[in-house]
C-alpha positions in Angstrom: -15.3 28.6 57.0 -15.5 24.8 57.3 -17.0 24.6 53.8 -14.2 26.6 52.3 -11.6 24.5 54.1 -13.2 21.2 52.8 -13.3 22.6 49.3 -9.6 23.4 49.4 -8.7 19.9 50.6 -10.7 18.3 47.8 -9.0 20.6 45.2 -5.6 19.6 46.5 -6.4 15.9 46.3 -7.7 16.2 42.7 -4.6 18.1 41.5 -2.3 15.5 43.1 -4.2 12.7 41.4 -4.1 14.4 38.0 -0.4 14.9 38.3 0.1 11.2 38.9 -1.7 10.2 35.6 0.1 11.6 32.5 -1.8 12.9 29.5 0.1 12.4 26.2 0.1 14.9 23.5 -0.2 12.8 20.4 -2.7 10.2 19.2 -1.3 6.7 18.8 1.9 7.4 20.8 1.8 5.7 24.2 4.7 6.1 26.7 5.0 4.4 30.0 7.6 3.5 32.6 5.2 1.1 34.3 6.8 -2.3 34.7 4.7 -3.6 37.6 1.7 -4.7 35.7 -0.4 -1.7 36.8 -2.7 -0.4 34.1 -1.3 2.5 32.1 -3.3 5.4 30.7 -3.4 6.6 27.2 -5.1 9.6 25.5 -5.2 11.4 22.2 -5.0 15.0 20.8 -8.2 16.8 21.5 -7.3 19.4 18.8 -7.3 16.8 16.0 -10.6 15.2 17.0 -12.6 17.4 19.4 -13.8 15.4 22.5 -17.4 16.6 22.2 -18.0 15.2 18.8 -15.0 12.8 18.5 -15.9 9.7 16.5 -12.8 8.0 17.9 -12.6 8.8 21.7 -9.4 8.1 23.5 -8.8 5.1 25.7 -10.1 5.5 29.3 -7.4 6.1 31.9 -7.3 3.0 34.1 -7.1 3.0 37.9 -4.7 0.9 39.8 -5.8 -2.5 41.0 -8.0 -2.5 44.0 -8.7 1.2 43.9 -12.1 2.5 44.9 -13.9 5.6 43.8 -17.3 7.1 43.8 -18.5 8.0 40.3 -20.9 10.8 39.7 -23.7 9.4 37.5 -24.0 11.1 34.1 -26.9 10.9 31.6 -26.6 7.9 29.4 -26.1 9.1 25.7 -28.5 7.7 23.1 -26.4 5.2 21.0 -26.5 5.5 17.2 -26.9 1.8 16.9 -28.3 -1.0 19.1 -25.3 -2.8 20.5 -25.1 -6.1 22.4 -22.0 -6.6 24.4 -20.5 -10.1 24.0 -23.0 -12.4 25.7 -24.5 -15.8 25.4 -21.5 -17.5 23.7 -22.2 -15.9 20.3 -19.6 -16.8 17.6 -18.5 -15.6 14.2 -16.1 -17.3 11.8 -13.1 -16.1 13.8 -13.9 -15.6 17.4 -15.7 -17.6 20.1 -17.1 -15.3 22.8 -18.3 -15.9 26.3 -21.0 -14.0 28.3 -20.0 -11.1 30.5 -21.9 -8.5 32.5 -23.0 -5.5 30.5 -20.8 -2.6 31.6 -22.4 0.4 33.2 -22.1 3.4 30.9 -22.4 5.8 33.8 -19.2 4.7 35.5 -15.6 5.6 34.6 -14.1 3.4 37.3 -12.9 -0.1 36.1 -13.6 -2.8 38.6 -10.7 -4.7 40.2 -11.6 -8.0 38.6 -13.4 -9.2 35.5 -14.1 -12.4 33.7 -12.0 -14.3 32.7 -9.5 -13.8 35.6 -6.1 -12.2 34.9 -3.2 -14.6 34.9 0.5 -14.1 34.8 0.5 -15.8 31.4 -1.9 -13.3 30.0 -0.1 -10.3 31.5 3.2 -11.4 30.1 1.7 -12.9 26.9 3.1 -12.1 23.5 6.4 -10.5 24.3 7.1 -7.5 22.2 5.6 -8.6 18.9 2.1 -9.5 20.1 -1.0 -7.7 21.1 -3.5 -9.7 23.2 -7.2 -8.8 23.2 -9.3 -10.3 25.9 -12.7 -11.6 25.0 -15.7 -10.2 26.9 -13.4 -7.4 28.1 -11.9 -4.1 27.2 -8.5 -5.3 28.4 -5.5 -5.5 26.1 -1.9 -6.6 26.8 1.2 -5.5 25.0 4.8 -6.0 26.3 3.4 -7.3 29.5 1.5 -4.1 30.2 -2.3 -3.9 30.4 -4.2 -1.3 28.4 -7.9 -0.5 28.4 -10.0 0.1 25.3 -12.8 2.5 25.6 -15.3 -0.3 24.7 -15.0 -4.0 25.1 -15.3 -6.4 22.2 -19.0 -6.7 21.2 -21.0 -9.0 19.0 -23.6 -7.4 16.7 -25.5 -9.7 14.3 -22.9 -12.5 14.8 -19.9 -10.3 14.0 -17.2 -9.4 16.6 -16.5 -5.7 16.8 -13.6 -3.7 18.4 -12.9 0.0 18.9 -10.9 1.1 15.9 -9.0 3.7 17.9 -7.9 1.2 20.6 -6.6 -1.0 17.8 -4.7 1.6 15.7 -3.1 3.2 18.8 -1.7 -0.1 20.0 -0.5 -1.1 16.5 1.1 2.3 16.1 -0.3 3.5 12.8 -1.7 7.0 12.0 -5.4 7.9 11.9 -7.6 11.0 11.7 -11.2 11.9 11.1 -12.2 13.7 7.9 -15.1 15.9 8.7 -15.8 16.7 5.0 -16.2 13.1 3.9 -17.3 11.8 7.3 -14.6 9.1 7.1 -12.1 7.6 9.6 -8.8 7.5 7.8 -6.1 5.1 8.8 -2.6 5.3 7.3 -0.1 2.5 7.4 3.1 3.3 5.4 1.9 4.2 1.9 -1.5 2.5 2.3 -4.5 4.6 3.1 -7.7 3.0 4.5 -11.0 4.8 4.7 -14.0 3.7 6.9 -17.5 5.2 7.1 -20.1 4.9 9.8 -23.0 2.5 9.0 -21.2 1.2 5.9 -20.0 -2.3 5.2 -17.5 -1.0 2.6 -14.1 0.4 3.3 -11.4 1.3 0.8 -7.7 0.6 0.6 -5.9 3.0 -1.8 -9.2 3.6 -3.5 -10.1 -0.1 -3.9 -13.3 -1.1 -2.1 -13.4 -4.0 0.3 -16.6 -5.5 1.9 -16.7 -6.2 5.6 -18.7 -8.8 7.5 -20.8 -6.1 9.1 -21.2 -2.3 8.9 -19.1 0.0 11.1 -21.1 1.9 13.7 -20.9 4.4 16.5 -21.6 3.3 20.1 -21.5 5.8 23.0 -19.0 8.0 21.0 -16.8 5.0 20.0 -16.3 4.0 16.4 -16.7 0.2 16.3 -15.5 -2.0 13.4 -15.4 -5.8 12.7 -12.2 -7.2 14.1 -11.5 -9.3 11.0 -11.8 -6.2 8.8 -9.3 -4.0 10.7 -6.8 -6.9 11.0 -7.2 -7.6 7.3 -6.8 -3.9 6.4 -3.6 -3.6 8.5 -2.3 -7.0 7.4 -2.1 -8.4 10.9 -2.2 -12.2 11.3 -3.8 -13.5 14.5 -4.8 -16.6 16.4 -7.7 -17.4 18.7 -7.0 -18.9 22.2 -10.3 -20.3 23.4 -8.8 -21.6 26.6 -7.6 -18.3 27.9 -10.4 -16.5 26.0 -8.1 -14.1 24.1 -7.2 -13.1 20.5 -3.5 -12.9 19.9 -2.4 -10.5 17.1 1.1 -10.8 15.7 2.6 -7.4 15.3 5.6 -6.9 13.1 6.8 -3.4 14.0 10.3 -3.8 12.8 11.5 -1.9 9.8 12.8 -3.8 6.8 16.1 -3.3 5.1 17.6 -4.6 1.9 20.1 -3.6 -0.8 21.2 -4.7 -4.3 24.6 -4.5 -6.1 25.5 -5.0 -9.8 25.5 -8.6 -10.9 29.1 -8.3 -12.0 31.7 -6.4 -9.9 35.4 -6.2 -10.6 38.1 -5.6 -8.1 39.2 -1.9 -8.1 35.9 -0.6 -9.5 33.5 1.5 -7.4 30.5 -0.6 -6.1 27.0 1.0 -6.2 25.0 -0.2 -3.2 21.3 0.5 -3.9 19.4 0.4 -0.6 15.8 0.0 0.2 14.2 0.4 3.6 10.7 0.8 5.0 8.6 0.7 8.2 5.4 -1.3 8.4 3.8 1.6 10.3 5.3 4.4 8.2 8.0 5.5 10.7 10.9 7.5 9.4 14.2 5.6 8.9 16.8 7.6 11.0 19.9 5.4 11.1 21.6 2.7 9.1 24.4 0.2 9.9 26.7 -1.7 7.6 29.0 -4.6 8.1 31.5 -5.7 5.4 30.7 -2.9 3.0 33.5 -1.3 1.0 33.2 1.4 -1.6 35.9 -0.4 -3.6 37.1 -4.0 -3.2 40.8 -4.3 -4.2 41.1 -8.1 -4.0 38.9 -10.6 -5.9 36.9 -13.0 -3.8 33.7 -13.4 -1.8 32.5 -10.9 0.7 29.6 -11.0 3.1 27.8 -7.6 3.5 25.1 -6.9 6.1 22.7 -3.9 6.3 20.4 -2.8 9.0 18.2 0.3 9.7 16.6 1.9 12.7 13.3 3.8 12.6 12.2 6.8 14.6 10.7 4.6 17.3 14.1 3.0 18.0 13.3 -0.3 16.3 16.2 -2.0 14.4 15.5 -4.2 11.4 16.8 -7.7 11.1 20.1 -7.6 9.3 19.9 -8.2 5.5 23.0 -10.1 4.5 24.2 -11.4 1.1 27.5 -12.6 -0.3 28.9 -10.7 -3.2 31.5 -12.0 -5.6 34.3 -9.6 -6.6 35.9 -10.7 -9.9 39.4 -9.9 -11.1 39.6 -6.7 -13.3 38.4 -7.0 -16.9 41.1 -7.5 -19.5 40.4 -5.8 -22.9 39.9 -8.0 -25.9 42.5 -8.4 -28.6 41.4 -7.7 -32.2 43.2 -9.5 -35.0 42.6 -11.1 -38.4 44.5 -12.7 -41.2 44.2 -13.0 -45.0 45.2 -16.0 -47.0 47.7 -13.8 -48.9 49.3 -10.4 -48.6 48.9 -9.5 -52.3 46.0 -9.9 -54.7 45.0 -9.3 -58.3 42.1 -7.0 -59.0 38.9 -9.1 -58.8 40.6 -11.8 -56.8 38.7 -13.3 -53.9 40.1 -12.4 -50.5 39.7 -14.8 -47.6 39.5 -13.2 -44.2 39.9 -15.1 -40.9 38.9 -13.4 -37.7 41.5 -14.2 -35.0 40.2 -11.8 -32.3 40.2 -13.1 -28.7 39.3 -12.1 -25.2 41.8 -13.1 -22.5 39.0 -13.4 -19.9 37.1 -15.8 -22.1 34.4 -13.2 -22.5 32.1 -13.4 -25.5 32.8 -10.5 -27.9 29.8 -8.2 -28.0 30.4 -6.6 -31.4 32.7 -7.0 -34.4 33.0 -4.1 -36.9 34.9 -4.3 -40.1 36.0 -1.3 -42.2 36.8 -1.6 -45.9 36.4 -5.4 -45.8 35.8 -6.2 -49.5 35.5 -9.6 -51.0 37.7 -8.3 -53.8 39.3 -4.9 -54.8 39.2 -3.5 -58.3 41.6 -0.6 -58.0 45.4 -1.2 -57.8 47.5 -0.1 -54.8 47.5 -0.6 -51.0 44.1 -1.3 -49.3 43.8 -0.9 -45.6 41.3 -3.2 -43.8 40.5 -2.9 -40.1 38.5 -4.8 -37.5 37.2 -3.5 -34.1 35.9 -5.7 -31.4 34.2 -4.9 -28.2 33.6 -7.1 -25.1 30.5 -7.1 -22.9 32.2 -4.6 -20.5 32.7 -2.0 -23.2 36.4 -2.5 -23.7 37.5 -2.0 -27.3 40.4 -3.2 -29.4 41.2 -2.3 -33.0 43.6 -4.0 -35.6 44.3 -3.0 -39.2 46.2 -4.6 -42.0 47.4 -3.3 -45.3 47.1 -5.6 -48.3 48.5 -5.0 -51.8 46.3 -4.9 -54.9 48.4 -5.4 -58.1 47.6 -4.0 -61.5 46.7 -7.5 -62.9 42.9 -8.1 -63.5 41.6 -11.5 -62.6 37.8 -10.7 -62.9 35.8 -7.6 -63.7 33.6 -6.3 -60.9 30.4 -7.6 -62.6 31.9 -11.0 -63.3 33.3 -11.3 -59.8 29.9 -10.6 -58.2 28.2 -13.0 -60.5 30.6 -15.8 -59.5 31.3 -15.2 -55.9 29.0 -12.5 -54.2 27.0 -13.9 -51.3 23.2 -13.9 -51.4 21.9 -10.4 -50.6 24.9 -8.7 -52.1 24.2 -5.8 -54.6 26.1 -5.1 -57.8 25.7 -2.8 -60.8 24.2 -3.8 -64.1 23.0 -2.0 -67.2 19.3 -1.9 -66.3 18.3 -0.4 -69.6 18.8 -3.6 -71.5 16.8 -5.8 -69.1 13.3 -5.1 -70.7 14.7 -6.6 -73.9 15.5 -9.9 -72.3 13.4 -12.9 -73.0 10.5 -13.5 -70.6 10.4 -16.9 -68.8 7.4 -19.0 -69.8 5.4 -20.5 -67.0 2.1 -22.2 -66.2 -0.1 -20.2 -63.8 -2.5 -21.8 -61.3 -3.9 -20.4 -58.0 -5.0 -21.5 -54.5 -8.3 -20.2 -53.1 -7.2 -17.7 -50.4 -9.3 -14.6 -50.0 -7.0 -11.6 -49.7 -8.2 -8.7 -47.5 -5.9 -5.8 -48.3 -6.5 -3.0 -45.8 -4.2 -0.1 -47.0 -6.6 2.7 -47.5 -6.7 5.1 -45.8 -3.0 4.3 -45.4 -2.7 7.5 -43.2 -5.4 7.3 -40.6 -6.6 10.6 -39.2 -9.3 9.5 -36.8 -10.5 6.4 -34.9 -12.5 4.1 -37.0 -13.0 0.9 -39.0 -10.6 0.7 -42.0 -12.0 -2.6 -43.3 -15.1 -4.8 -42.7 -15.6 -8.1 -44.6 -17.0 -11.6 -44.1 -14.8 -14.5 -45.3 -14.5 -18.3 -44.7 -11.9 -20.9 -45.6 -8.5 -19.5 -46.4 -8.2 -15.8 -45.6 -5.0 -13.7 -46.1 -4.6 -10.3 -44.5 -2.3 -7.5 -45.6 -2.7 -4.5 -43.3 -0.6 -1.3 -43.6 -1.6 1.8 -41.6 0.0 5.0 -40.3 -1.2 6.8 -37.1 -1.7 10.4 -38.0 -3.3 11.4 -34.7 -1.6 13.0 -31.7 -2.2 10.1 -29.3 -1.0 6.5 -29.2 -3.3 4.1 -31.1 -3.6 0.4 -31.8 -4.7 -1.6 -34.8 -7.0 -4.5 -34.1 -8.5 -7.3 -36.1 -11.9 -8.3 -34.5 -13.4 -11.6 -35.5 -17.2 -12.1 -35.0 -19.1 -15.3 -35.3 -22.6 -14.6 -36.8 -23.3 -18.3 -37.2 -25.7 -20.5 -35.1 -22.9 -22.9 -34.2 -19.3 -22.6 -32.8 -16.7 -21.6 -35.4 -13.0 -22.3 -35.4 -10.4 -19.9 -36.7 -6.9 -21.3 -37.3 -4.0 -18.9 -37.5 -1.4 -20.5 -39.8 1.3 -17.8 -40.5 1.8 -14.4 -39.1 4.2 -11.5 -39.6 4.1 -8.1 -38.0 6.4 -5.2 -38.6 6.6 -2.0 -36.6 5.6 0.3 -35.2 8.2 2.3 -37.0 8.4 5.7 -38.7 9.6 4.2 -42.1 7.1 2.2 -44.2 9.8 0.2 -46.0 11.1 -1.0 -42.6 7.8 -2.2 -41.4 7.0 -3.9 -44.7 10.4 -5.7 -44.8 10.1 -6.9 -41.2 6.5 -8.1 -41.6 7.5 -10.3 -44.6 10.6 -11.6 -42.8 8.5 -12.7 -39.8 5.9 -14.1 -42.2 8.6 -16.4 -43.7 9.9 -17.2 -40.3 6.4 -18.2 -39.2 6.2 -20.6 -42.2 9.6 -22.1 -41.2 8.9 -22.7 -37.5 5.0 -22.9 -37.4 5.4 -20.9 -34.1 2.2 -18.9 -34.7 -0.1 -21.9 -35.4 -3.1 -21.7 -33.0 -6.9 -22.2 -33.0 -9.6 -20.0 -31.6 -13.1 -21.2 -31.1 -15.9 -18.5 -31.3 -19.3 -19.2 -29.8 -22.4 -18.0 -31.7 -22.5 -14.2 -31.5 -19.0 -13.9 -29.9 -16.4 -11.3 -30.9 -12.7 -11.6 -30.1 -9.5 -9.8 -31.0 -7.2 -12.0 -33.0 -3.7 -11.6 -34.4 -2.7 -10.0 -31.1 0.9 -9.4 -32.2 -0.6 -6.5 -34.2 -1.6 -4.6 -31.1 1.1 -5.7 -28.6 2.8 -2.3 -28.9 0.9 1.0 -29.2 1.6 3.1 -32.3 3.0 6.5 -31.6 2.0 9.5 -33.8 3.5 9.2 -37.3 4.5 5.6 -36.8 3.4 2.8 -39.1 2.5 -0.9 -38.6 2.3 -3.7 -41.2 0.9 -7.2 -41.0 0.8 -10.2 -43.3 -1.1 -13.3 -42.0 -2.9 -16.4 -43.2 -6.0 -17.8 -41.5 -8.5 -20.5 -42.0 -12.1 -20.7 -40.7 -14.6 -23.5 -41.0 -17.6 -21.1 -41.3 -17.9 -17.5 -42.4 -16.5 -14.9 -40.0 -17.0 -11.2 -40.0 -13.7 -9.4 -39.8 -13.3 -5.8 -38.7 -9.9 -4.0 -39.0 -9.9 -0.9 -36.7 -7.6 1.8 -35.4 -8.5 2.6 -31.8 -7.1 4.7 -28.9 -4.5 2.6 -27.2 -6.3 3.0 -23.8 -9.7 2.0 -25.0 -11.3 -1.5 -25.1 -11.7 -2.4 -28.8 -14.7 -4.6 -28.3 -16.5 -1.9 -26.4 -15.8 0.9 -28.8 -16.2 -1.1 -32.1 -20.0 -0.6 -32.3 -19.6 3.2 -32.0 -16.8 3.6 -34.6 -17.5 4.9 -38.2 -16.2 3.1 -41.3 -13.5 5.3 -42.8 -13.4 6.4 -46.4 -10.6 5.4 -48.8 -7.8 7.9 -49.3 -8.1 7.9 -53.1 -4.4 6.9 -53.6 -3.8 3.6 -51.9 -5.6 0.3 -52.3 -8.2 -1.7 -50.4 -10.3 -4.6 -51.5 -11.1 -8.2 -51.2 -9.5 -10.5 -53.8 -10.0 -14.2 -54.4 -7.3 -16.7 -55.3 -4.5 -14.7 -53.8 -1.9 -17.5 -54.0 -0.3 -17.6 -57.5 1.7 -20.7 -58.5 4.1 -20.1 -61.4 5.6 -23.3 -62.6 8.5 -23.1 -65.1 9.1 -26.5 -66.7 11.7 -25.3 -69.3 15.3 -25.2 -68.5 16.5 -21.7 -67.6 19.9 -20.2 -67.1 21.6 -21.0 -70.4 20.7 -17.5 -71.8 19.6 -14.3 -70.0 15.9 -14.4 -69.1 13.5 -12.6 -66.8 10.4 -13.3 -64.8 8.4 -10.1 -64.3 6.0 -9.7 -61.4 3.4 -7.0 -60.6 3.4 -5.1 -63.9 -0.4 -5.7 -64.7 0.7 -6.9 -68.1 2.7 -10.1 -67.9 1.3 -10.5 -64.3 -2.2 -9.1 -64.2 -3.7 -7.4 -61.2 -6.1 -9.4 -59.0 -9.6 -8.0 -59.5 -12.0 -7.8 -56.5 -14.4 -5.5 -54.6 -14.3 -2.9 -51.9 -17.0 -4.3 -49.6 -17.5 -1.0 -47.7 -18.3 1.0 -50.9 -19.6 -1.8 -53.0 -17.4 -0.8 -55.9 -14.9 -2.8 -57.9 -11.2 -2.9 -57.0 -7.9 -3.7 -58.7 -5.0 -4.8 -56.6 -2.3 -2.5 -58.0 1.1 -4.2 -57.7 -0.5 -7.3 -56.3 0.6 -6.6 -52.8 -0.4 -9.3 -50.5 -0.4 -12.0 -53.2 1.8 -15.0 -52.3 3.8 -16.1 -55.3 5.1 -19.7 -55.4 7.7 -19.7 -58.2 8.9 -23.2 -59.2 11.9 -23.5 -61.6 12.0 -27.2 -62.2 15.3 -27.1 -64.2 17.9 -24.5 -63.6 21.1 -25.0 -65.6 24.5 -25.6 -63.9 26.5 -22.5 -63.0 23.4 -20.2 -63.2 22.7 -17.0 -61.2 19.3 -15.8 -60.1 19.2 -12.2 -59.1 16.5 -9.6 -58.0 16.1 -6.4 -60.0 13.5 -3.8 -59.0 11.8 -1.9 -61.9 9.4 0.4 -60.0 11.8 2.1 -57.6 13.2 1.6 -54.1 12.8 -1.9 -52.7 13.7 -3.8 -49.5 12.3 -7.1 -48.4 13.2 -10.8 -48.2 12.4 -13.8 -50.3 12.5 -17.4 -49.3 14.6 -19.7 -51.6 14.4 -23.5 -51.1 13.3 -22.8 -47.6 16.0 -20.3 -46.7 15.3 -16.5 -46.1 17.4 -14.2 -48.3 17.3 -10.4 -47.8 16.9 -8.2 -50.8 19.3 -6.7 -50.1 21.3 -7.8 -47.0 21.8 -4.2 -46.0 20.1 -1.0 -47.0 17.8 -1.1 -50.1 17.9 -1.5 -53.8 17.3 2.0 -55.0 17.0 1.7 -58.8 16.8 -0.6 -61.9 20.6 -0.5 -62.4 21.2 -2.5 -59.3 20.9 -6.2 -58.8 20.8 -8.4 -55.7 22.0 -12.0 -55.6 19.2 -14.5 -54.8 20.7 -17.9 -55.6 23.5 -19.6 -57.5 23.5 -23.1 -58.8 26.5 -25.4 -58.7 28.1 -27.5 -61.4 25.1 -29.8 -61.6 22.2 -27.4 -61.6 18.8 -28.4 -60.2 15.4 -27.2 -59.2 14.7 -23.9 -57.3 11.6 -22.8 -55.5 11.2 -19.1 -54.6 8.4 -17.7 -52.4 7.8 -14.0 -52.9 5.3 -11.5 -51.6 5.8 -7.8 -52.1 6.9 -5.9 -49.0 4.6 -3.0 -48.0 6.3 0.3 -48.5 8.4 -0.9 -51.4 7.7 -0.5 -55.1 6.5 -2.8 -57.9 7.1 -4.3 -60.5 10.2 -6.4 -60.0 12.2 -8.9 -62.1 13.8 -12.2 -61.2 16.7 -12.4 -63.6 18.3 -15.8 -64.6 21.7 -15.6 -66.3 24.7 -17.9 -66.9 27.8 -17.2 -64.8 31.0 -16.3 -66.5 33.7 -18.9 -66.6 36.0 -19.3 -63.6 39.7 -18.7 -64.0 
């Protein structure tokens, strides 16, 4: 009877004690109403990580100060690693530790006092944004409340270790143990960190990071270097060697921000684009605005502030900015005038654009309709102009002018006299082959031309050209991607010499990627001329013996989509021989790695490839031209012979049909006064610029010249005549041969 009664009393006492110590249901969430400095208990979900095999055991429940108890000894578990609690003043690069007694593993009761002594400063340390870890102890302080880690800080091989669970629970981030991979997984916002027992490597979002020491298990506790977990979680800290503590700065507040359009007009809806996040991944549950309006009716400055609250009740600091509300946009006013209201047929019309914007805004576009330099049909002619400002407001104005039945100039005479460079007009192309050919003296400059245009349509990854060259080297590359993935074209330069070699890039022009070959050819030549004008592409590259580098990087800045084409024209110079490889490679692959494994592709049997010497042709015309109609024919393989060379991949001879890639320097030393130089294609469709006396002229200014009965204005001399220098190279995708026609202008009236 007495034994039963004693047992009942003990059971009642135990149940009352259990009721006084709460057990919380979720790992990492600690709740306490304790404000007296008494230690507070925490625990974790047993279902997530079973207690028996838990690699991250919960924090021990502390006992109030001064309490006494008798602990029942339990067998000491065999540790998985030999661990030395912090003793002997051991240090690492971050922490200085002091000796302390080794805690008894068989006791669950925490003694009333430890070293160092607890002070009011320590208990209240850090306010709400700090976590204080005591050296030589398992005590931690947060918000003035003491918590107990399941193991004290320990030093192993000179590295300070802490319990990972104790840290992440206090910081408030999520964690779990993955039994399949044997990893402890910590999640902070969108960042995922993975730690393994006995490994010095942990990963952050898949990227490996090396720790100062390996993580290990000690008496069922997963221990990790302090500097590693603070680094992984991005927690700054300081070391207080006087109070023997480590102070971690915790930023648990969420962050809030927003953006608005750069320009906002009064009366227009305002789009506020918000951004918010929690450093510990908590959900954002509330937001607060000050000064926000969906529409601001009055121009001026407005201060707007934005804050958010997370699921833990933390408010962010307000994010404030001043926005400027402008007065509403006023549409532009389109207008133009002509020097007269009535004109003869073939009479020059002078237009003056009078369009304005009341706000002082720059007009974005100006579009003319039926704006002709002259009309050749009598009757009313309606000309209109449309302007658009940067806000999309549009205004249109039109004017009717009268064309009389009197003829001042025929259409052909008018264009010969007044049409601007790049303008196209009709001629009788059938008579041109009967015109006298211009006599010239032909010389050359020693530039090796590498023409890589076969296979033009590339069906597989490979090398389209391989050649060694030194001195002046000119490249003409024109390839189409006929594969179903994005590709890139590279020029790889390799130094096979025993000494360093310098490559100098002189001029460079790249066109495309684009689905139309004429467009890529035109743009590559235009940029080639611009490079000559500005010298913007001039650079030197030094290759060490045996080194390979990708050069002419503008060629591969943009990946080539299926069915797109890229064109390149470039001039280089090297002081020793260089091996050049032109290759088409998967856009996601490293060209230097894949080059040795790529095959050399066969020619396509239609287009041209080869290496050609002396690819700069200088045509000097010393006789006066322009008194009578004459022509200079290029690319016909009769008057202007093809360059002859070799295909180095097959070892066969090659003829440069059309002389694509050849740079022509045409020098007319004496052009008669009032002469007209025009461009007349003979082989079919053509579009591409020339450079005349240092200025780029499009052939034509818009569209293309489609046949031999069309002519595009290149240059017109004045009353005194003079010399003219034309630089020409055939644009890839266009057709040869072509004529430069020199004719006298009709008399002015």
